[in-house]
Steps between C-alpha positions, in 0.01 A plus 500: 500500500560474126404836346326317212240382752411854608208687342565762235381857548167592345482776239350730767786425740760568230322823415507600868878446507543713187280775646695493826827531307360822354360611838152500351378296797617502860641223712160429661346435157795283403476296820125459451550378141776254601340388827581144590791465258738787581567693819755758604528615860726764648625445852679767699851403604670624817657843482832493314782752498385638164134526605192284501480223242232262381530137402298381203332161523378355170301186432363392166330192364468550125702423190717793395362656181702461179591751385517686829405861558819700459536821699669754273648845550166632377321330791750647746476847345120480518516402869739785585284752313191386688686549828632841392149622418357364825288234333655232720671511838858406576367186668309414181817547297708281732240224504460518121876481447530207739224307325594600146854368527396144588 
């Protein structure tokens, strides 16, 4: 489908993406805000030599925002600090990093 035919994100949806980038909202809130237009699923893969891995499945049906939301070193530092102080779990950090780099 031609991306120009897809709907644009609403101001609330863009704000949710910005808040998620700063870890001000969790993945459940992000998924609720983007319901019906963006979905990420994690599926366990068979055991590998290096350990258990997950496959990320992404589907989206919206026009990419211009300009996009750029994840900076500040975002990454903020995420690592939140993990270090126990404000988020390792799972939260991994899921955030997986979503934030898209």
